[in-house]
N, C-alpha and C positions, 0 to 999 in steps of 0.2 A: 571424271575428277581433273580440277584444274591441273597444268603444269608450271605456273609462276610460284612462286617460296608465298608472297606474299597474299597469293589470291589462296591456296594450302592452309594461310593462315585463317583467312578471313570463309572459311568454309566451316572449321573448325568452331571459331567465336561462336556464328549463326547458329550452328547447331546447340552449344549449349547456352544461348540465349534463349531458342526453342524451346528447350527442353527447360530453361526455369521460369520463362513465358508460360507454358502449360502447367507445370505446376500450380503457377499462383491463380491461373485463373479456375482452375482445378477448385482451390479453395474456397474460392472467392463463390462458385456454383453450388458450392457443397453448405456453403452457412448460408446462403440466400434458401435453397433446399429445406434446409433443417429448418427456419424460422416457417416457412408457407407450412411446412406437414405439422407444426406444433399449435402455429395457428390457427390451418382449419380442423386440428381437436378439438383444439379450446384447452391448452393448455397452461399450465402457471407460470411455466418461465421463456415465455414468448417474449415479451419484454424484453426479455437479458440475450434471446436470440435476435432478437429485429437491433439491437445494439450492435451485437457483433459482427453481423450481416453490411449493418452500415458501415462501419470499421474496415469490412473488407471493401466495400466497395470503396470506399476514400484511398483506402493503400493500392487499389488498383488504379487509381486515375494518378495518385502521384509517380505510380511507378513507369506511367503511360500504357496498361495495358489496356485503357475503353477511354472512351471521350467524358469527359467531365459534364458533360452536358447528359449523355446516357445515366451516370451515376446517377442526377439529380432524380433523374426520370424511373430510376428502379426501387430510392430512395421513396420517391413521393408513393408509389407504388405497396410499397412495404408498410408504410402509412398507415394509408387508406387500409390496406388487409389487416392492421393489427385492431382499427373500431371497431 
């Protein structure tokens, strides 16, 4: 554990950020999994779930959780699955 006051505060903020980032990534993965399951099952609401998954990818990029190229690649794969 750090001894310096600023280092102690930094550890606290890092822990908070890690929890927040993990929660956002979990939401992203869940949205993508829901769409993939619906697409494989051939459900009618798959297009709605694809839009939600793409929104989650865009949000993750804007928050700096994933790189924009990864989001673009994943969105391309989702649209390929939808066809």
